[in-house]
All heavy atoms as an XYZ file, in Angstrom:
1024
protein
N      82.967    126.621    149.531
C      83.809    125.861    148.711
C      84.275    126.613    147.483
O      83.582    127.609    147.163
C      82.961    124.537    148.195
C      83.773    123.915    147.219
S      82.909    122.371    146.631
C      83.867    122.256    145.101
N      85.337    126.275    146.854
C      85.872    127.086    145.680
C      84.696    127.017    144.661
O      84.016    126.048    144.462
C      87.047    126.301    145.123
C      88.332    126.473    146.140
C      88.374    125.135    146.966
O      87.354    124.429    147.124
O      89.429    124.960    147.539
N      84.657    128.020    143.924
C      83.693    127.930    142.804
C      84.280    127.151    141.618
O      85.463    126.838    141.581
C      83.158    129.374    142.269
C      84.332    130.194    141.723
O      85.196    129.745    140.874
N      84.423    131.493    142.053
N      83.489    126.782    140.591
C      83.851    126.094    139.412
C      85.161    126.658    138.731
O      86.010    125.943    138.358
C      82.759    125.926    138.435
C      82.948    124.990    137.361
C      83.067    123.610    137.646
O      82.573    123.235    138.719
N      83.510    122.773    136.820
N      85.155    127.941    138.600
C      86.291    128.573    137.887
C      87.440    128.318    138.686
O      88.601    128.034    138.102
C      86.075    130.107    137.687
O      84.940    130.253    136.932
C      87.220    130.703    136.983
N      87.531    128.454    139.942
C      88.675    128.244    140.843
C      89.115    126.790    140.724
O      90.390    126.548    140.663
C      88.391    128.548    142.274
C      88.146    130.050    142.495
O      88.603    130.806    141.776
O      87.495    130.370    143.558
N      88.228    125.932    140.657
C      88.565    124.467    140.531
C      89.260    124.220    139.209
O      90.183    123.375    139.214
C      87.346    123.583    140.676
C      86.722    123.547    142.021
C      85.418    122.706    142.018
C      87.667    122.943    143.104
N      88.909    124.769    138.248
C      89.557    124.588    136.948
C      90.927    125.298    136.763
O      91.629    125.005    135.850
C      88.619    125.083    135.818
C      87.289    124.337    135.694
C      86.415    124.882    134.752
C      87.467    122.755    135.670
N      91.220    126.314    137.661
C      92.387    126.929    137.571
C      93.255    126.817    138.860
O      94.100    127.624    139.263
C      92.175    128.448    137.484
C      91.400    128.749    136.248
O      91.810    128.395    135.091
N      90.260    129.468    136.274
N      93.263    125.571    139.429
C      94.061    125.292    140.567
C      95.473    125.320    140.261
O      95.916    124.801    139.147
C      93.782    123.854    141.117
C      92.447    123.634    141.835
C      92.292    122.164    142.106
C      92.484    124.419    143.144
N      96.277    125.845    141.188
C      97.781    125.720    140.978
C      98.218    124.473    141.747
O      98.145    124.396    143.000
C      98.480    126.952    141.532
C      98.312    128.121    140.603
C      99.159    129.224    141.003
O     100.311    129.022    141.501
O      98.775    130.480    140.819
N      98.646    123.421    141.095
C      98.922    122.216    141.639
C     100.223    122.318    142.342
O     101.185    122.860    141.815
C      98.969    121.138    140.585
C      98.783    119.723    141.162
C      99.867    118.735    141.155
C      97.771    119.142    141.840
N      99.344    117.677    141.738
C      98.045    117.922    142.212
C      96.447    119.620    142.101
C      97.135    117.005    142.865
C      95.561    118.806    142.848
C      95.924    117.530    143.148
N     100.407    121.841    143.605
C     101.772    121.981    144.307
C     102.815    121.375    143.552
O     102.642    120.108    143.211
C     101.421    121.420    145.684
C      99.963    121.314    145.801
C      99.477    121.263    144.438
N     103.945    121.948    143.221
C     104.997    121.494    142.649
C     105.567    120.234    143.447
O     106.100    119.225    142.815
C     106.082    122.490    142.464
C     107.459    121.864    141.739
C     105.671    123.607    141.587
N     105.521    120.288    144.730
C     106.110    119.240    145.572
C     105.230    117.948    145.581
O     105.626    116.928    145.961
C     106.369    119.825    147.011
C     105.101    120.281    147.527
C     104.722    121.555    147.576
C     104.000    119.604    148.237
N     103.521    121.835    148.228
C     103.099    120.485    148.571
C     103.871    118.180    148.612
C     102.003    120.180    149.299
C     102.732    117.881    149.168
C     101.667    118.901    149.551
N     103.981    118.137    145.128
C     103.124    116.939    145.181
C     103.554    115.828    144.211
O     103.575    116.000    142.959
C     101.598    117.416    144.854
C     100.694    116.400    145.187
C      99.863    115.669    144.300
C     100.348    115.702    146.437
N      99.163    114.716    144.930
C      99.313    114.753    146.201
C     100.791    115.947    147.791
C      98.776    113.985    147.241
C     100.293    115.239    148.904
C      99.261    114.295    148.444
N     103.804    114.714    144.797
C     104.458    113.670    143.933
C     103.373    112.834    143.054
O     102.336    112.589    143.501
C     105.079    112.653    144.904
C     104.289    112.799    146.155
C     103.860    114.262    146.211
N     103.739    112.688    141.745
C     103.098    111.766    141.006
C     101.648    111.994    140.652
O     100.904    111.154    140.457
C     103.235    110.365    141.594
N     101.197    113.312    140.685
C      99.928    113.635    140.259
C      99.990    114.748    139.231
O     100.886    115.563    139.238
C      99.024    114.170    141.356
C      98.549    113.256    142.409
C      99.375    112.573    143.346
C      97.216    112.645    142.430
N      98.542    111.588    143.937
C      97.265    111.621    143.470
C      96.076    112.870    141.686
C      96.270    110.942    143.713
C      94.932    112.076    142.065
C      95.024    111.141    143.008
N      99.118    114.720    138.185
C      99.115    115.752    137.179
C      97.640    116.196    137.002
O      96.685    115.509    137.060
C      99.635    115.236    135.913
C      98.928    114.195    135.228
C      99.535    113.714    133.924
N      98.878    112.514    133.472
C      97.755    112.505    132.815
N      97.110    113.571    132.526
N      97.214    111.401    132.382
N      97.477    117.541    136.624
C      96.190    118.031    136.282
C      95.694    117.383    134.998
O      96.578    117.074    134.173
C      96.369    119.504    136.255
C      96.562    120.277    137.485
C      96.735    121.774    137.285
C      95.448    120.035    138.488
N      94.463    117.293    134.903
C      93.849    116.586    133.718
C      92.984    117.389    132.859
O      91.687    117.251    132.855
C      93.172    115.295    134.105
C      94.105    114.207    134.747
C      92.150    115.596    135.128
N      93.502    118.313    132.222
C      92.756    119.176    131.313
C      92.271    118.450    130.059
O      91.162    118.439    129.654
C      93.436    120.474    130.938
N      93.269    117.773    129.373
C      93.073    117.129    128.123
C      92.142    115.871    128.159
O      91.331    115.692    127.262
C      94.410    116.789    127.436
C      95.267    117.973    127.233
O      94.632    119.088    127.158
O      96.445    117.849    126.970
N      92.218    115.088    129.288
C      91.482    113.840    129.281
C      90.422    113.785    130.300
O      89.962    112.764    130.656
C      92.399    112.619    129.388
C      93.180    112.564    130.686
O      93.217    113.665    131.340
O      93.836    111.633    130.965
N      89.911    115.058    130.674
C      88.868    115.019    131.706
C      87.683    114.455    131.300
O      86.867    113.780    132.009
C      88.658    116.432    132.199
O      88.156    117.240    131.215
N      87.237    114.612    129.981
C      86.027    114.010    129.465
C      85.985    112.561    129.462
O      85.126    111.884    129.904
N      87.200    111.963    129.120
C      87.291    110.463    129.036
C      87.275    109.944    130.523
O      86.678    108.823    130.801
C      88.658    110.044    128.377
O      89.599    110.454    128.931
N      87.878    110.614    131.516
C      87.918    110.169    132.908
C      86.518    110.240    133.423
O      86.007    109.310    134.197
C      88.885    110.908    133.678
C      90.281    110.734    133.391
C      91.222    111.739    134.068
C      90.761    109.281    133.735
N      85.760    111.290    133.198
C      84.427    111.398    133.593
C      83.565    110.269    133.038
O      82.698    109.738    133.679
C      83.908    112.719    133.324
C      82.349    113.084    133.826
C      82.316    112.919    135.301
C      81.946    114.441    133.451
N      83.650    110.013    131.681
C      82.943    108.959    131.096
C      83.254    107.640    131.758
O      82.284    106.792    131.830
C      83.244    108.968    129.586
N      84.514    107.374    132.047
C      84.933    106.154    132.674
C      84.320    106.074    134.096
O      83.835    105.000    134.372
C      86.429    105.952    132.739
C      86.934    104.621    133.339
C      86.549    103.449    132.488
O      86.333    103.575    131.267
O      86.416    102.349    133.160
N      84.207    107.098    134.797
C      83.638    107.154    136.164
C      82.196    106.744    135.993
O      81.669    105.886    136.701
C      83.748    108.433    136.854
C      83.023    108.570    138.120
C      83.541    107.648    139.195
C      82.984    110.009    138.610
N      81.524    107.351    135.063
C      80.098    107.051    134.874
C      79.775    105.620    134.388
O      78.878    104.992    134.778
C      79.509    108.042    133.898
C      79.450    109.521    134.459
C      79.115    110.569    133.475
O      78.935    110.300    132.214
O      78.950    111.731    133.909
N      80.716    105.069    133.606
C      80.569    103.707    133.120
C      80.897    102.743    134.337
O      80.125    101.677    134.331
C      81.631    103.488    132.081
C      81.477    102.088    131.386
C      82.522    102.067    130.269
N      83.759    101.519    130.785
C      84.127    100.330    131.061
N      83.161     99.260    130.949
N      85.214     99.891    131.578
N      81.645    103.019    135.223
C      82.129    102.090    136.298
C      81.122    102.010    137.479
O      81.081    101.048    138.145
C      83.426    102.334    136.732
C      84.572    101.924    135.751
C      85.985    102.031    136.366
O      86.121    101.775    137.579
O      86.869    102.225    135.639
N      80.501    103.195    137.806
C      79.695    103.233    139.067
C      78.342    102.539    138.884
O      77.634    102.641    137.937
C      79.606    104.735    139.662
C      78.871    105.607    138.596
C      81.018    105.196    139.979
C      78.770    107.028    139.198
N      77.918    101.898    139.999
C      76.799    101.191    140.142
C      75.724    102.219    140.632
O      76.055    103.193    141.223
C      77.068    100.101    141.209
C      75.878     99.209    141.440
N      74.870     99.407    142.315
C      75.716     97.919    140.993
C      74.052     98.472    142.361
N      74.449     97.498    141.574
N      74.434    101.908    140.510
C      73.402    102.812    140.886
C      73.338    102.977    142.337
O      72.770    104.048    142.888
C      71.991    102.159    140.407
N      73.996    102.157    143.219
C      74.051    102.382    144.679
C      75.436    103.037    145.119
O      75.635    103.105    146.288
C      73.843    101.060    145.389
C      72.384    100.575    145.157
C      72.080     99.238    145.714
O      73.005     98.403    145.707
N      70.824     98.892    145.981
N      76.228    103.306    144.166
C      77.595    103.891    144.557
C      77.322    105.262    145.101
O      76.435    105.929    144.667
C      78.426    103.837    143.257
C      79.976    104.284    143.549
N      80.316    105.518    143.665
C      80.919    103.543    143.738
C      81.638    105.530    143.905
N      82.014    104.307    143.992
N      78.119    105.740    146.122
C      77.888    107.063    146.583
C      77.972    108.203    145.614
O      77.522    109.254    145.840
C      78.918    107.202    147.700
C      79.738    105.926    147.659
C      79.176    104.969    146.714
N      78.718    107.943    144.468
C      78.881    109.069    143.476
C      77.894    108.971    142.324
O      77.896    109.787    141.407
C      80.290    109.100    142.915
C      81.394    109.670    143.989
C      82.731    109.475    143.219
C      81.020    111.049    144.196
N      76.932    107.989    142.432
C      75.996    107.689    141.239
C      75.102    108.919    141.211
O      74.498    109.377    142.181
C      75.199    106.584    141.513
C      74.249    106.161    140.337
C      74.779    105.584    139.226
C      72.974    106.507    140.407
C      73.956    105.321    138.176
C      72.054    106.380    139.365
C      72.597    105.648    138.220
O      71.774    105.440    137.244
N      75.010    109.572    140.033
C      74.206    110.722    139.785
C      74.750    112.059    140.282
O      74.073    113.103    140.275
N      75.909    112.022    140.922
C      76.479    113.308    141.440
C      77.321    113.882    140.425
O      78.195    113.315    139.942
C      77.311    112.844    142.765
C      77.995    114.146    143.367
C      76.446    112.238    143.799
N      77.120    115.252    140.127
C      77.944    115.985    139.236
C      79.393    116.006    139.711
O      79.597    116.472    140.950
C      77.306    117.312    139.151
C      75.950    117.104    139.582
C      75.917    116.018    140.685
N      80.293    115.602    138.956
C      81.693    115.593    139.406
C      82.580    116.302    138.238
O      82.120    116.379    137.085
C      82.298    114.219    139.667
O      82.220    113.452    138.536
C      81.613    113.589    140.818
N      83.743    116.695    138.583
C      84.716    117.188    137.523
C      86.154    116.676    137.861
O      86.568    116.968    138.949
C      84.694    118.720    137.680
C      85.626    119.308    136.612
N      85.271    119.458    135.322
C      86.827    119.640    136.702
C      86.218    120.053    134.591
N      87.246    120.143    135.402
N      86.623    115.925    137.019
C      87.977    115.496    137.195
C      89.063    116.552    137.215
O      89.036    117.494    136.335
C      88.257    114.571    136.013
C      87.035    114.571    135.122
C      86.140    115.473    135.742
N      89.899    116.550    138.211
C      90.867    117.557    138.334
C      92.332    117.066    138.190
O      93.050    117.781    137.453
C      90.877    118.223    139.761
C      89.555    118.873    140.169
C      89.695    119.401    141.572
C      89.421    120.117    139.232
N      92.763    115.990    138.738
C      94.098    115.360    138.635
C      94.043    113.986    138.632
O      93.131    113.204    139.191
C      94.825    115.885    139.876
N      95.105    113.285    138.175
C      95.306    111.855    137.995
C      96.642    111.518    138.526
O      97.642    112.110    138.315
C      95.186    111.383    136.601
C      95.139    109.933    136.424
C      94.854    109.485    135.075
N      94.873    108.171    134.846
C      94.584    107.393    133.908
N      94.135    108.058    132.788
N      94.584    106.116    133.859
N      96.688    110.432    139.348
C      97.947    109.837    139.846
C      98.647    109.268    138.634
O      98.067    108.553    137.873
C      97.619    108.790    140.930
O      98.812    108.203    141.250
N      99.908    109.498    138.661
C     100.760    108.821    137.711
C     101.206    107.376    138.081
O     101.871    106.697    137.324
C     101.927    109.651    137.256
C     101.484    110.990    136.585
C     102.549    111.835    136.271
O     103.728    111.707    136.716
O     102.238    112.826    135.369
N     100.950    106.987    139.360
C     101.428    105.767    139.934
C     100.318    104.703    139.884
O     100.640    103.595    140.086
C     101.995    105.905    141.296
O     101.062    106.429    142.091
C     103.256    106.876    141.271
N      99.162    105.089    139.816
C      97.965    104.161    139.838
C      96.770    104.723    139.085
O      96.998    105.794    138.413
C      97.621    103.631    141.252
C      97.272    104.865    142.096
O      96.762    105.831    141.584
O      97.414    104.812    143.388
N      95.634    104.213    139.123
C      94.482    104.748    138.470
C      93.565    105.687    139.281
O      92.384    105.668    138.966
C      93.678    103.569    137.998
C      94.404    102.818    136.791
O      95.090    103.468    136.069
O      94.291    101.591    136.677
N      94.186    106.293    140.328
C      93.305    107.213    141.158
C      93.232    108.506    140.426
O      94.097    109.083    139.688
C      94.036    107.508    142.453
C      93.995    106.376    143.472
O      93.284    105.333    143.129
O      94.646    106.453    144.568
N      91.953    109.059    140.473
C      91.631    110.330    139.965
C      90.966    111.116    140.982
O      90.062    110.644    141.788
C      90.602    110.133    138.776
C      90.269    111.517    138.099
C      91.200    109.284    137.719
N      91.356    112.385    141.013
C      90.778    113.363    142.043
C      89.692    114.029    141.331
O      89.959    114.712    140.276
C      91.827    114.261    142.457
C      91.371    115.539    143.459
C      90.819    115.003    144.734
C      92.459    116.509    143.588
N      88.442    113.966    141.871
C      87.291    114.583    141.335
C      86.790    115.664    142.273
O      86.749    115.499    143.460
C      86.147    113.655    141.068
C      86.331    112.628    139.993
C      87.055    111.416    140.272
C      85.796    112.947    138.747
C      87.160    110.523    139.239
C      86.071    112.047    137.689
C      86.733    110.842    137.901
N      86.390    116.878    141.725
C      85.734    117.846    142.544
C      84.267    117.551    142.476
O      83.731    117.084    141.505
C      86.011    119.306    141.913
N      83.569    117.892    143.599
C      82.061    117.790    143.594
C      81.668    119.204    143.786
O      81.228    119.712    144.946
C      81.699    116.824    144.850
C      82.329    115.466    144.615
C      80.170    116.625    144.696
C      82.255    114.567    145.886
N      81.476    120.038    142.666
C      81.181    121.433    142.858
C      79.932    121.741    143.400
O      79.701    122.892    143.924
C      81.439    121.870    141.425
C      81.463    120.754    140.528
C      81.690    119.518    141.308
N      78.898    120.996    143.219
C      77.517    121.381    143.708
C      77.172    120.804    145.129
O      76.016    120.868    145.476
C      76.438    120.842    142.773
C      76.631    121.499    141.361
O      77.122    122.602    141.289
O      76.280    120.847    140.351
N      78.140    120.315    145.742
C      77.931    119.737    147.108
C      78.458    120.649    148.222
O      79.475    121.261    148.126
C      78.530    118.406    147.139
O      78.658    117.773    148.394
N      77.600    120.734    149.317
C      78.172    121.523    150.472
C      79.354    120.716    151.081
O      80.315    121.400    151.486
C      76.999    121.699    151.407
N      79.296    119.352    151.209
C      80.267    118.574    151.809
C      80.049    117.082    151.424
O      78.968    116.674    151.525
C      80.335    118.740    153.315
C      81.402    118.095    154.063
C      81.323    118.259    155.401
C      82.394    117.607    156.231
N      82.362    117.826    157.652
N      80.989    116.269    151.133
C      82.478    116.529    150.900
C      82.666    117.236    149.573
O      81.754    117.013    148.636
C      83.084    115.179    151.050
C      82.056    114.334    150.574
C      80.693    114.859    151.078
N      83.663    117.857    149.312
C      83.940    118.598    148.177
C      84.881    117.866    147.113
O      84.830    118.311    145.953
C      84.628    119.982    148.580
N      85.648    116.986    147.665
C      86.460    116.208    146.685
C      86.377    114.698    146.920
O      86.141    114.270    148.035
C      87.979    116.665    146.964
C      88.137    118.082    146.493
C      87.987    119.059    147.462
C      88.557    118.404    145.185
C      88.223    120.461    147.046
C      88.696    119.734    144.885
C      88.528    120.723    145.870
N      86.634    113.958    145.894
C      86.744    112.509    146.031
C      87.897    111.925    145.236
O      88.012    112.371    143.974
C      85.318    111.906    145.548
N      88.575    110.974    145.770
C      89.609    110.338    145.020
C      89.017    108.954    144.810
O      88.565    108.139    145.589
C      90.933    110.091    145.832
C      91.748    109.103    145.000
C      91.541    111.401    146.065
N      88.991    108.686    143.369
C      88.272    107.322    142.936
C      89.307    106.543    142.293
O      90.119    106.964    141.491
C      87.186    107.741    141.930
C      86.507    106.415    141.480
C      86.063    108.616    142.536
N      89.376    105.303    142.585
C      90.317    104.294    141.985
C      89.568    103.613    140.807
O      88.813    102.663    141.089
C      90.819    103.253    142.969
C      91.815    102.359    142.376
N      93.192    102.730    142.125
C      91.634    101.137    141.966
C      93.770    101.763    141.583
N      92.920    100.800    141.450
N      89.704    104.263    139.675
C      89.147    103.608    138.479
C      89.772    102.338    138.139
O      90.967    102.187    138.322
C      89.101    104.673    137.312
C      88.461    105.934    137.433
C      88.648    106.813    136.292
C      86.868    105.646    137.633
N      89.110    101.349    137.624
C      89.607    100.097    137.326
C      89.683     99.770    135.831
O      90.396     98.798    135.415
C      88.814     98.941    138.070
O      87.519     99.015    137.648
C      88.992     99.235    139.611
N      89.033    100.503    134.988
C      88.967    100.306    133.572
C      88.663     98.837    133.205
O      89.408     98.281    132.479
C      90.266    100.808    132.901
C      90.608    102.223    133.153
C      91.275    102.632    134.165
C      90.076    103.152    132.335
C      91.570    104.031    134.463
C      90.323    104.473    132.508
C      91.089    104.957    133.664
N      87.596     98.229    133.827
C      87.282     96.752    133.519
C      86.749     96.713    132.113
O      86.191     97.630    131.478
C      86.252     96.444    134.579
C      85.571     97.749    134.744
C      86.570     98.685    134.702
N      86.843     95.525    131.517
C      86.280     95.318    130.114
C      84.736     95.419    130.226
O      84.186     96.026    129.299
C      86.666     93.917    129.633
N      84.108     94.967    131.338
C      82.688     95.077    131.447
C      82.510     95.798    132.821
O      83.271     95.494    133.710
C      82.108     93.609    131.629
C      82.201     92.907    130.296
C      81.325     93.402    129.213
O      80.295     93.953    129.427
O      81.801     93.306    128.048
N      81.458     96.694    132.942
C      81.187     97.374    134.242
C      81.017     96.366    135.400
O      80.298     95.300    135.125
C      79.977     98.126    133.857
C      79.970     98.313    132.417
C      80.586     97.082    131.900
N      81.498     96.634    136.545
C      81.254     95.736    137.702
C      79.943     96.046    138.200
O      79.387     97.070    138.335
C      82.382     96.110    138.724
C      83.803     95.836    138.290
C      84.728     96.356    139.383
C      84.115     94.466    137.923
N      79.224     94.918    138.776
C      78.020     95.072    139.355
C      78.228     94.982    140.952
O      77.797     94.129    141.578
C      77.121     93.841    138.958
C      75.676     94.117    139.404
O      75.296     95.321    139.611
O      74.962     93.060    139.437
N      79.006     95.951    141.338
C      79.241     96.184    142.795
C      79.176     97.618    143.329
O      80.023     98.340    142.802
C      80.608     95.538    142.864
C      81.022     95.423    144.420
O      80.458     96.034    145.321
O      82.201     94.807    144.671
N      78.331     97.901    144.209
C      78.279     99.307    144.634
C      79.451     99.733    145.400
O      79.690    101.007    145.582
C      77.045     99.381    145.547
C      76.836     97.842    146.000
C      77.368     97.078    144.864
N      80.463     98.851    145.738
C      81.603     99.254    146.521
C      82.723     99.581    145.554
O      83.818    100.153    146.004
C      82.062     98.137    147.450
C      81.105     97.734    148.451
C      81.675     96.657    149.302
C      80.659     96.163    150.316
N      81.075     94.880    151.002
N      82.580     99.376    144.297
C      83.570     99.711    143.311
C      83.038    100.675    142.214
O      81.953    100.552    141.868
C      84.133     98.400    142.693
C      84.984     97.597    143.757
N      84.370     96.640    144.439
C      86.262     97.691    144.056
C      85.300     96.207    145.281
N      86.339     96.660    144.998
N      83.853    101.501    141.729
C      85.261    101.735    142.237
C      85.335    102.334    143.556
O      84.415    103.002    144.068
C      85.812    102.718    141.112
C      84.610    103.426    140.664
C      83.461    102.454    140.729
N      86.486    102.076    144.261
C      86.598    102.556    145.627
C      86.743    104.099    145.569
O      87.159    104.666    144.619
C      87.789    101.903    146.311
O      88.974    102.304    145.680
N      86.222    104.689    146.739
C      86.228    106.110    146.753
C      86.566    106.671    148.131
O      86.155    106.002    149.152
C      84.896    106.763    146.272
C      83.768    106.290    147.102
C      84.899    108.253    146.212
N      87.363    107.674    148.257
C      87.701    108.345    149.527
C      87.367    109.804    149.394
O      87.608    110.525    148.388
C      89.193    108.203    149.754
O      89.638    106.808    149.836
C      89.460    108.872    151.152
N      86.523    110.282    150.338
C      85.995    111.694    150.297
C      86.983    112.552    151.123
O      87.554    112.175    152.133
C      84.605    111.832    150.817
C      83.663    111.149    149.850
C      83.113    109.961    150.097
C      83.271    111.788    148.683
C      82.207    109.275    149.247
C      82.339    111.224    147.822
C      81.770    109.834    148.195
N      87.127    113.841    150.752
C      87.886    114.802    151.393
C      87.050    116.073    151.429
O      86.376    116.454    150.510
C      89.218    115.124    150.629
C      90.109    113.908    150.658
C      90.119    112.992    149.561
C      90.968    113.633    151.720
C      90.897    111.861    149.547
C      91.717    112.436    151.755
C      91.710    111.613    150.631
O      92.516    110.448    150.719
N      87.113    116.866    152.582
C      86.333    118.000    152.756
C      86.728    119.227    151.803
O      85.934    119.917    151.516
C      86.467    118.446    154.218
C      85.807    117.492    155.179
O      84.938    116.632    154.755
O      86.133    117.431    156.385
N      87.996    119.265    151.570
C      88.432    120.340    150.768
C      89.876    119.974    150.220
O      90.381    118.838    150.483
C      88.651    121.637    151.553
C      89.404    121.506    152.916
O      90.453    120.885    152.915
N      88.657    121.948    153.978
N      90.386    120.783    149.448
C      91.736    120.438    148.781
C      92.812    120.303    149.802
O      93.642    119.484    149.683
C      92.120    121.515    147.769
C      93.316    121.199    146.858
C      93.058    119.900    146.144
C      93.580    122.359    145.895
N      92.807    121.117    150.865
C      93.821    121.111    151.906
C      93.732    119.766    152.558
O      94.825    119.145    152.897
C      93.614    122.271    152.884
C      94.029    123.593    152.263
C      92.848    124.140    151.403
O      91.715    123.766    151.556
O      93.205    124.976    150.591
N      92.463    119.219    152.745
C      92.305    117.929    153.434
C      92.867    116.847    152.583
O      93.685    115.917    153.078
C      90.831    117.608    153.720
C      90.521    116.378    154.313
O      91.340    115.797    155.034
O      89.354    115.898    154.182
N      92.709    116.868    151.248
C      93.314    115.951    150.299
C      94.739    116.020    150.411
O      95.443    114.996    150.465
C      92.772    116.162    148.932
C      93.537    115.574    147.885
C      93.438    114.123    147.636
C      94.427    116.235    147.006
C      94.124    113.554    146.643
C      95.079    115.655    146.007
C      95.011    114.211    145.845
N      95.294    117.173    150.223
C      96.810    117.323    150.169
C      97.490    116.913    151.547
O      98.416    116.344    151.487
C      97.135    118.871    149.911
C      96.863    119.263    148.594
C      97.034    120.773    148.357
C      97.579    118.461    147.517
N      96.831    117.085    152.622
C      97.382    116.665    153.977
C      97.157    115.267    154.160
O      98.071    114.669    154.840
C      96.625    117.506    154.983
N      96.131    114.606    153.656
C      95.862    113.231    154.157
C      96.092    112.168    153.051
O      96.363    110.983    153.299
C      94.472    113.153    154.727
C      94.390    113.984    155.916
O      95.055    113.787    156.808
N      93.501    114.941    155.901
N      95.883    112.470    151.775
C      96.020    111.415    150.775
C      97.318    110.808    150.666
O      97.452    109.670    150.534
C      95.465    111.856    149.447
C      95.451    110.704    148.419
N      94.458    109.809    148.398
C      96.299    110.477    147.331
C      94.675    108.934    147.489
N      95.773    109.298    146.881
N      98.394    111.618    150.558
C      99.720    111.083    150.436
C     100.036    110.277    151.596
O     100.747    109.233    151.486
C     100.672    112.206    150.273
C     102.045    111.756    149.874
C     102.297    111.011    148.746
C     103.171    111.928    150.674
C     103.540    110.516    148.318
C     104.446    111.382    150.340
C     104.574    110.736    149.185
O     105.768    110.225    148.836
N      99.628    110.574    152.934
C      99.871    109.728    154.036
C      99.271    108.378    153.861
O      99.845    107.313    154.134
C      99.390    110.470    155.317
O     100.066    111.765    155.365
C      99.616    109.747    156.579
N      97.935    108.423    153.402
C      97.263    107.183    153.161
C      97.968    106.397    152.140
O      98.185    105.046    152.139
C      95.874    107.405    152.740
C      94.961    108.126    153.794
C      93.715    108.723    153.345
O      93.393    108.545    152.088
O      93.074    109.383    154.129
N      98.460    106.994    151.067
C      99.172    106.299    149.978
C     100.392    105.702    150.467
O     100.774    104.521    150.245
C      99.462    107.322    148.902
C     100.210    106.724    147.786
C      99.657    105.762    146.881
C     101.579    107.078    147.464
C     100.474    105.171    145.802
C     102.258    106.570    146.435
C     101.697    105.655    145.616
O     102.492    105.192    144.655
N     101.157    106.482    151.331
C     102.452    106.002    151.860
C     102.122    104.716    152.729
O     102.875    103.765    152.799
C     103.067    106.981    152.738
C     103.904    107.993    151.933
C     104.792    108.914    152.814
O     104.123    109.268    153.856
O     105.929    109.178    152.522
N     101.062    104.780    153.489
C     100.741    103.621    154.387
C     100.388    102.406    153.451
O     100.725    101.322    153.803
C      99.553    103.983    155.290
N      99.709    102.574    152.422
C      99.477    101.458    151.519
C     100.753    100.871    150.960
O     100.943     99.633    151.040
C      98.602    101.991    150.308
O      97.316    102.430    150.825
C      98.308    100.752    149.430
N     101.703    101.709    150.497
C     102.989    101.293    149.962
C     103.717    100.552    151.073
O     104.213     99.511    150.769
C     103.864    102.526    149.478
C     103.389    103.167    148.190
C     104.218    104.302    148.000
C     103.304    102.106    147.124
N     103.784    100.964    152.342
C     104.469    100.328    153.380
C     103.808     98.938    153.663
O     104.499     98.036    153.879
C     104.514    101.160    154.611
C     105.390    102.429    154.456
C     105.414    103.242    155.660
C     106.384    104.489    155.520
N     106.185    105.495    156.620
N     102.566     98.967    153.504
C     101.841     97.688    153.721
C     102.258     96.497    152.568
O     102.448     95.432    152.850
N     102.308     97.204    151.247
C     102.657     96.307    150.204
C     104.144     95.809    150.420
O     104.420     94.701    150.086
C     102.521     97.008    148.981
C     101.067     97.248    148.565
C     100.844     98.075    147.307
O     101.913     98.618    146.751
O      99.626     98.387    147.014
N     105.030     96.648    150.866
C     106.402     96.372    151.127
C     106.526     95.268    152.150
O     107.230     94.340    152.038
C     107.213     97.610    151.473
C     107.387     98.690    150.423
C     108.077     99.942    150.859
O     108.408    100.000    152.025
O     108.149    100.790    150.117
N     105.617     95.461    153.228
C     105.598     94.437    154.262
C     105.181     93.100    153.771
O     105.821     92.033    154.128
C     104.813     94.973    155.420
C     104.860     94.081    156.727
C     106.247     94.214    157.277
C     106.419     93.603    158.660
N     107.779     93.469    159.118
N     104.191     93.043    152.975
C     103.684     91.819    152.431
C     104.817     91.246    151.420
O     105.050     90.041    151.591
C     102.457     92.114    151.558
C     102.164     90.799    150.663
C     101.249     92.461    152.407
N     105.492     92.090    150.731
C     106.671     91.501    149.846
C     107.740     90.931    150.750
O     108.317     89.917    150.447
C     107.166     92.653    148.939
N     108.081     91.625    151.846
C     109.080     91.095    152.798
C     108.660     89.725    153.322
O     109.384     88.796    153.502
C     109.300     92.145    153.948
C     110.105     93.378    153.520
C     110.017     94.336    154.729
O     109.856     93.930    155.757
O     110.381     95.539    154.367
N     107.427     89.596    153.802
C     106.861     88.378    154.286
C     107.012     87.228    153.271
O     107.378     86.221    153.589
C     105.447     88.577    154.846
C     105.355     89.424    156.103
C     103.877     89.611    156.410
C     106.005     88.741    157.267
N     106.593     87.605    152.020
C     106.552     86.559    150.930
C     108.013     86.139    150.663
O     108.258     84.948    150.495
C     106.063     87.195    149.633
C     104.559     87.423    149.665
C     103.931     88.087    148.520
O     104.698     88.644    147.735
O     102.766     87.953    148.319
N     109.037     87.121    150.760
C     110.418     86.780    150.547
C     110.867     85.769    151.713
O     111.535     84.921    151.463
C     111.345     88.009    150.590
C     111.073     88.785    149.238
O     110.540     88.325    148.280
O     111.550     90.017    149.248
N     110.473     86.128    152.942
C     110.871     85.249    154.074
C     110.346     83.902    153.959
O     110.947     82.976    154.408
C     110.273     85.930    155.342
C     111.080     87.134    155.763
O     112.164     87.431    155.092
O     110.508     87.903    156.631
N     109.204     83.724    153.176
C     108.565     82.383    153.144
C     109.160     81.529    151.984
O     109.081     80.363    151.897
C     107.115     82.511    152.756
S     106.159     83.201    154.170
N     109.984     82.124    151.160
C     110.589     81.394    150.015
C     111.724     80.753    150.485
O     112.449     80.895    151.360
C     110.884     82.411    148.808
C     109.759     82.962    148.168
C     110.052     83.888    147.095
O     111.146     84.293    146.894
O     108.995     84.250    146.377
């Protein structure tokens, strides 16, 4: 896996839509992750480092630098007023490496959007 220095100096692909590196607010995103996760959540107690944040939703890409595998996790932070007592939230998707994330996350995101569009079409048909 990339070492810690490499993770902090990633060159983010220009073509990658709606994600930005998070140097300035990485501390607040890490604090929010720690606030939201339940003791039975797969990331509980796991050292992580926020790398990038989606500009279209509350997904954050975290590196897991001390792990052999998986090396990255996309977490959908929810910023609730009170921490949730649910080990399934916030939702998390693991990726083996940065290439895995870049190759697969956008495809998963597009599928979600298409599903939302289909639901909206069905709702429109019912009106």
